[in-house]
FILUMBA-372535 format. One record per atom (N, C-alpha, C): atom name; residue in one letter; x, y, z. Coordinates in nm, 2 decimals. Last residue first. Layout:
<patis>
+------+------+--------+--------+--------+
! atom ! type !      u !      v !      w !
+------+------+--------+--------+--------+
!   CA !    A !      X !      Y !      Z !
...
+------+------+--------+--------+--------+
</patis>
This chain:
<patis>
+------+------+--------+--------+--------+
! atom ! type !      u !      v !      w !
+------+------+--------+--------+--------+
!    N !    I !  -4.60 ! -11.20 !   6.58 !
!   CA !    I !  -4.62 ! -11.34 !   6.53 !
!    C !    I !  -4.71 ! -11.34 !   6.41 !
!    N !    L !  -4.61 ! -10.94 !   6.65 !
!   CA !    L !  -4.50 ! -10.98 !   6.56 !
!    C !    L !  -4.52 ! -11.12 !   6.51 !
!    N !    N !  -4.81 ! -10.92 !   6.84 !
!   CA !    N !  -4.83 ! -10.85 !   6.72 !
!    C !    N !  -4.73 ! -10.90 !   6.61 !
!    N !    T !  -4.70 ! -11.07 !   7.05 !
!   CA !    T !  -4.82 ! -11.12 !   6.99 !
!    C !    T !  -4.84 ! -11.05 !   6.86 !
!    N !    K !  -4.48 ! -10.91 !   7.12 !
!   CA !    K !  -4.46 ! -11.05 !   7.07 !
!    C !    K !  -4.58 ! -11.10 !   7.00 !
!    N !    S !  -4.55 ! -10.58 !   7.00 !
!   CA !    S !  -4.53 ! -10.68 !   7.10 !
!    C !    S !  -4.51 ! -10.82 !   7.04 !
!    N !    Y !  -4.57 ! -10.34 !   6.85 !
!   CA !    Y !  -4.47 ! -10.45 !   6.81 !
!    C !    Y !  -4.44 ! -10.54 !   6.93 !
!    N !    G !  -4.73 ! -10.13 !   6.92 !
!   CA !    G !  -4.78 ! -10.22 !   6.82 !
!    C !    G !  -4.68 ! -10.33 !   6.78 !
!    N !    N !  -4.53 !  -9.84 !   6.97 !
!   CA !    N !  -4.64 !  -9.92 !   7.00 !
!    C !    N !  -4.67 ! -10.02 !   6.89 !
!    N !    L !  -4.25 !  -9.68 !   7.10 !
!   CA !    L !  -4.30 !  -9.76 !   6.99 !
!    C !    L !  -4.41 !  -9.85 !   7.04 !
!    N !    V !  -4.13 !  -9.55 !   7.31 !
!   CA !    V !  -4.26 !  -9.50 !   7.27 !
!    C !    V !  -4.32 !  -9.57 !   7.15 !
!    N !    P !  -3.89 !  -9.70 !   7.35 !
!   CA !    P !  -4.00 !  -9.71 !   7.44 !
!    C !    P !  -4.13 !  -9.65 !   7.40 !
!    N !    M !  -3.68 !  -9.85 !   7.18 !
!   CA !    M !  -3.77 !  -9.75 !   7.13 !
!    C !    M !  -3.90 !  -9.75 !   7.22 !
!    N !    E !  -3.53 ! -10.04 !   7.32 !
!   CA !    E !  -3.46 !  -9.94 !   7.24 !
!    C !    E !  -3.55 !  -9.82 !   7.20 !
!    N !    K !  -3.74 ! -10.18 !   7.44 !
!   CA !    K !  -3.64 ! -10.12 !   7.52 !
!    C !    K !  -3.56 ! -10.01 !   7.45 !
!    N !    Q !  -3.88 ! -10.28 !   7.22 !
!   CA !    Q !  -3.95 ! -10.19 !   7.32 !
!    C !    Q !  -3.85 ! -10.12 !   7.41 !
!    N !    L !  -3.68 ! -10.43 !   7.10 !
!   CA !    L !  -3.74 ! -10.32 !   7.03 !
!    C !    L !  -3.80 ! -10.22 !   7.13 !
!    N !    L !  -3.65 ! -10.63 !   7.30 !
!   CA !    L !  -3.53 ! -10.54 !   7.27 !
!    C !    L !  -3.58 ! -10.41 !   7.19 !
!    N !    G !  -3.90 ! -10.75 !   7.29 !
!   CA !    G !  -3.85 ! -10.69 !   7.41 !
!    C !    G !  -3.74 ! -10.59 !   7.39 !
!    N !    S !  -3.89 ! -10.85 !   7.03 !
!   CA !    S !  -3.99 ! -10.76 !   7.07 !
!    C !    S !  -3.95 ! -10.68 !   7.19 !
!    N !    I !  -3.67 ! -11.03 !   7.06 !
!   CA !    I !  -3.66 ! -10.92 !   6.96 !
!    C !    I !  -3.77 ! -10.81 !   7.00 !
!    N !    I !  -3.78 ! -11.21 !   7.24 !
!   CA !    I !  -3.66 ! -11.14 !   7.27 !
!    C !    I !  -3.65 ! -11.01 !   7.18 !
!    N !    K !  -4.00 ! -11.31 !   7.10 !
!   CA !    K !  -4.02 ! -11.25 !   7.23 !
!    C !    K !  -3.90 ! -11.16 !   7.27 !
!    N !    I !  -3.87 ! -11.42 !   6.88 !
!   CA !    I !  -3.97 ! -11.31 !   6.86 !
!    C !    I !  -3.99 ! -11.24 !   6.99 !
!    N !    A !  -3.72 ! -11.63 !   7.01 !
!   CA !    A !  -3.66 ! -11.52 !   6.93 !
!    C !    A !  -3.75 ! -11.40 !   6.92 !
!    N !    N !  -3.77 ! -11.86 !   7.15 !
!   CA !    N !  -3.80 ! -11.73 !   7.21 !
!    C !    N !  -3.76 ! -11.61 !   7.13 !
!    N !    S !  -3.68 ! -12.07 !   7.00 !
!   CA !    S !  -3.82 ! -12.06 !   7.01 !
!    C !    S !  -3.87 ! -11.92 !   7.08 !
!    N !    G !  -3.40 ! -11.93 !   6.81 !
!   CA !    G !  -3.47 ! -12.02 !   6.90 !
!    C !    G !  -3.61 ! -11.99 !   6.91 !
!    N !    W !  -3.27 ! -11.91 !   6.48 !
!   CA !    W !  -3.35 ! -11.85 !   6.59 !
!    C !    W !  -3.41 ! -11.96 !   6.68 !
!    N !    K !  -3.10 ! -11.94 !   6.26 !
!   CA !    K !  -3.09 ! -12.03 !   6.38 !
!    C !    K !  -3.16 ! -11.96 !   6.50 !
!    N !    A !  -3.29 ! -11.88 !   5.96 !
!   CA !    A !  -3.18 ! -11.85 !   6.06 !
!    C !    A !  -3.19 ! -11.95 !   6.18 !
!    N !    T !  -3.51 ! -11.97 !   5.82 !
!   CA !    T !  -3.37 ! -11.99 !   5.77 !
!    C !    T !  -3.26 ! -11.97 !   5.87 !
!    N !    R !  -3.75 ! -11.91 !   5.95 !
!   CA !    R !  -3.73 ! -12.04 !   5.88 !
!    C !    R !  -3.59 ! -12.07 !   5.84 !
!    N !    S !  -3.71 ! -11.67 !   6.06 !
!   CA !    S !  -3.75 ! -11.77 !   6.15 !
!    C !    S !  -3.74 ! -11.91 !   6.08 !
!    N !    N !  -3.65 ! -11.51 !   5.84 !
!   CA !    N !  -3.54 ! -11.55 !   5.94 !
!    C !    N !  -3.58 ! -11.65 !   6.03 !
!    N !    I !  -3.90 ! -11.50 !   5.70 !
!   CA !    I !  -3.78 ! -11.56 !   5.63 !
!    C !    I !  -3.67 ! -11.60 !   5.74 !
!    N !    S !  -4.06 ! -11.39 !   5.90 !
!   CA !    S !  -4.09 ! -11.51 !   5.84 !
!    C !    S !  -3.97 ! -11.58 !   5.78 !
!    N !    I !  -3.93 ! -11.14 !   5.95 !
!   CA !    I !  -3.95 ! -11.24 !   6.06 !
!    C !    I !  -3.98 ! -11.38 !   6.00 !
!    N !    F !  -3.96 ! -11.02 !   5.69 !
!   CA !    F !  -3.83 ! -11.04 !   5.76 !
!    C !    F !  -3.83 ! -11.15 !   5.86 !
!    N !    R !  -4.24 ! -11.02 !   5.67 !
!   CA !    R !  -4.16 ! -11.09 !   5.57 !
!    C !    R !  -4.02 ! -11.12 !   5.63 !
!    N !    G !  -4.30 ! -10.84 !   5.87 !
!   CA !    G !  -4.36 ! -10.98 !   5.87 !
!    C !    G !  -4.27 ! -11.07 !   5.78 !
!    N !    I !  -4.17 ! -10.61 !   5.78 !
!   CA !    I !  -4.13 ! -10.67 !   5.91 !
!    C !    I !  -4.18 ! -10.82 !   5.92 !
!    N !    A !  -4.30 ! -10.56 !   5.54 !
!   CA !    A !  -4.16 ! -10.59 !   5.54 !
!    C !    A !  -4.12 ! -10.66 !   5.67 !
!    N !    Y !  -4.56 ! -10.51 !   5.64 !
!   CA !    Y !  -4.54 ! -10.62 !   5.55 !
!    C !    Y !  -4.39 ! -10.66 !   5.55 !
!    N !    N !  -4.51 ! -10.28 !   5.79 !
!   CA !    N !  -4.55 ! -10.40 !   5.86 !
!    C !    N !  -4.54 ! -10.53 !   5.77 !
!    N !    L !  -4.43 ! -10.11 !   5.58 !
!   CA !    L !  -4.34 ! -10.14 !   5.69 !
!    C !    L !  -4.38 ! -10.27 !   5.76 !
!    N !    Y !  -4.66 ! -10.09 !   5.42 !
!   CA !    Y !  -4.53 ! -10.14 !   5.37 !
!    C !    Y !  -4.44 ! -10.19 !   5.48 !
!    N !    L !  -4.84 !  -9.98 !   5.62 !
!   CA !    L !  -4.86 ! -10.11 !   5.56 !
!    C !    L !  -4.74 ! -10.17 !   5.50 !
!    N !    V !  -4.71 !  -9.74 !   5.66 !
!   CA !    V !  -4.72 !  -9.83 !   5.77 !
!    C !    V !  -4.75 !  -9.97 !   5.72 !
!    N !    E !  -4.75 !  -9.62 !   5.40 !
!   CA !    E !  -4.61 !  -9.65 !   5.45 !
!    C !    E !  -4.62 !  -9.75 !   5.57 !
!    N !    K !  -5.03 !  -9.60 !   5.39 !
!   CA !    K !  -4.96 !  -9.68 !   5.29 !
!    C !    K !  -4.82 !  -9.72 !   5.34 !
!    N !    N !  -5.07 !  -9.42 !   5.60 !
!   CA !    N !  -5.13 !  -9.56 !   5.61 !
!    C !    N !  -5.06 !  -9.65 !   5.51 !
!    N !    V !  -4.95 !  -9.20 !   5.49 !
!   CA !    V !  -4.90 !  -9.25 !   5.62 !
!    C !    V !  -4.95 !  -9.40 !   5.63 !
!    N !    H !  -5.11 !  -9.15 !   5.27 !
!   CA !    H !  -4.97 !  -9.18 !   5.25 !
!    C !    H !  -4.91 !  -9.25 !   5.38 !
!    N !    Q !  -5.36 !  -9.10 !   5.40 !
!   CA !    Q !  -5.35 !  -9.21 !   5.31 !
!    C !    Q !  -5.20 !  -9.25 !   5.29 !
!    N !    A !  -5.29 !  -8.86 !   5.54 !
!   CA !    A !  -5.33 !  -8.98 !   5.62 !
!    C !    A !  -5.32 !  -9.11 !   5.53 !
!    N !    A !  -5.25 !  -8.69 !   5.32 !
!   CA !    A !  -5.14 !  -8.72 !   5.41 !
!    C !    A !  -5.17 !  -8.85 !   5.49 !
!    N !    R !  -5.52 !  -8.68 !   5.22 !
!   CA !    R !  -5.41 !  -8.74 !   5.14 !
!    C !    R !  -5.29 !  -8.77 !   5.22 !
!    N !    Y !  -5.64 !  -8.55 !   5.44 !
!   CA !    Y !  -5.68 !  -8.69 !   5.40 !
!    C !    Y !  -5.57 !  -8.75 !   5.32 !
!    N !    R !  -5.51 !  -8.31 !   5.44 !
!   CA !    R !  -5.50 !  -8.40 !   5.56 !
!    C !    R !  -5.53 !  -8.54 !   5.52 !
!    N !    S !  -5.60 !  -8.21 !   5.20 !
!   CA !    S !  -5.46 !  -8.23 !   5.22 !
!    C !    S !  -5.44 !  -8.33 !   5.33 !
!    N !    K !  -5.88 !  -8.19 !   5.24 !
!   CA !    K !  -5.83 !  -8.28 !   5.14 !
!    C !    K !  -5.68 !  -8.31 !   5.16 !
!    N !    T !  -5.87 !  -7.99 !   5.45 !
!   CA !    T !  -5.93 !  -8.13 !   5.47 !
!    C !    T !  -5.88 !  -8.23 !   5.37 !
!    N !    I !  -5.76 !  -7.77 !   5.32 !
!   CA !    I !  -5.70 !  -7.83 !   5.44 !
!    C !    I !  -5.75 !  -7.97 !   5.46 !
!    N !    A !  -5.95 !  -7.73 !   5.12 !
!   CA !    A !  -5.81 !  -7.75 !   5.09 !
!    C !    A !  -5.74 !  -7.82 !   5.20 !
!    N !    D !  -6.18 !  -7.67 !   5.28 !
!   CA !    D !  -6.18 !  -7.78 !   5.18 !
!    C !    D !  -6.04 !  -7.82 !   5.15 !
!    N !    K !  -6.09 !  -7.44 !   5.40 !
!   CA !    K !  -6.13 !  -7.55 !   5.48 !
!    C !    K !  -6.13 !  -7.68 !   5.40 !
!    N !    L !  -6.06 !  -7.27 !   5.18 !
!   CA !    L !  -5.95 !  -7.30 !   5.26 !
!    C !    L !  -5.97 !  -7.43 !   5.35 !
!    N !    A !  -6.33 !  -7.25 !   5.09 !
!   CA !    A !  -6.22 !  -7.30 !   5.00 !
!    C !    A !  -6.10 !  -7.34 !   5.08 !
!    N !    K !  -6.46 !  -7.15 !   5.32 !
!   CA !    K !  -6.49 !  -7.28 !   5.27 !
!    C !    K !  -6.39 !  -7.34 !   5.18 !
!    N !    V !  -6.33 !  -6.90 !   5.34 !
!   CA !    V !  -6.31 !  -6.99 !   5.45 !
!    C !    V !  -6.35 !  -7.13 !   5.40 !
!    N !    A !  -6.42 !  -6.79 !   5.10 !
!   CA !    A !  -6.28 !  -6.80 !   5.12 !
!    C !    A !  -6.25 !  -6.91 !   5.23 !
!    N !    E !  -6.69 !  -6.77 !   5.15 !
!   CA !    E !  -6.65 !  -6.86 !   5.04 !
!    C !    E !  -6.50 !  -6.89 !   5.06 !
!    N !    M !  -6.69 !  -6.59 !   5.36 !
!   CA !    M !  -6.74 !  -6.72 !   5.39 !
!    C !    M !  -6.70 !  -6.82 !   5.28 !
!    N !    Y !  -6.59 !  -6.37 !   5.22 !
!   CA !    Y !  -6.52 !  -6.42 !   5.33 !
!    C !    Y !  -6.56 !  -6.57 !   5.36 !
!    N !    D !  -6.81 !  -6.32 !   5.04 !
!   CA !    D !  -6.67 !  -6.35 !   4.99 !
!    C !    D !  -6.58 !  -6.42 !   5.10 !
!    N !    K !  -7.01 !  -6.26 !   5.21 !
!   CA !    K !  -7.02 !  -6.38 !   5.14 !
!    C !    K !  -6.89 !  -6.42 !   5.09 !
!    N !    T !  -6.87 !  -6.11 !   5.51 !
!   CA !    T !  -6.94 !  -6.10 !   5.38 !
!    C !    T !  -6.94 !  -6.24 !   5.32 !
!    N !    I !  -6.89 !  -5.98 !   5.82 !
!   CA !    I !  -6.86 !  -6.11 !   5.75 !
!    C !    I !  -6.94 !  -6.11 !   5.62 !
!    N !    M !  -6.74 !  -5.73 !   5.97 !
!   CA !    M !  -6.85 !  -5.75 !   5.87 !
!    C !    M !  -6.81 !  -5.88 !   5.79 !
!    N !    L !  -6.70 !  -5.67 !   6.31 !
!   CA !    L !  -6.65 !  -5.74 !   6.19 !
!    C !    L !  -6.77 !  -5.76 !   6.10 !
!    N !    S !  -6.66 !  -5.36 !   6.48 !
!   CA !    S !  -6.75 !  -5.48 !   6.45 !
!    C !    S !  -6.70 !  -5.54 !   6.32 !
!    N !    E !  -6.40 !  -5.25 !   6.69 !
!   CA !    E !  -6.46 !  -5.25 !   6.55 !
!    C !    E !  -6.54 !  -5.38 !   6.53 !
!    N !    M !  -6.45 !  -5.12 !   7.01 !
!   CA !    M !  -6.41 !  -5.23 !   6.93 !
!    C !    M !  -6.48 !  -5.23 !   6.79 !
+------+------+--------+--------+--------+
</patis>
């Protein structure tokens, strides 16, 4: 088997690639977090407006939460408690 010769150039290349990957992943996480915040704000606003202006009953949020969980079973974080 050929022995690998790890040079300073290779180590610098690995460091540069690792830094680029890490920075890119961090930026991606920031964008995802921003989108989730926008989504949750919009959901809260939607529920707030409709609970005041629509003819929703006292169980509306519980029913909506249950239907969301039924329609999207892998969806987490939208229980009745979280939607209130």
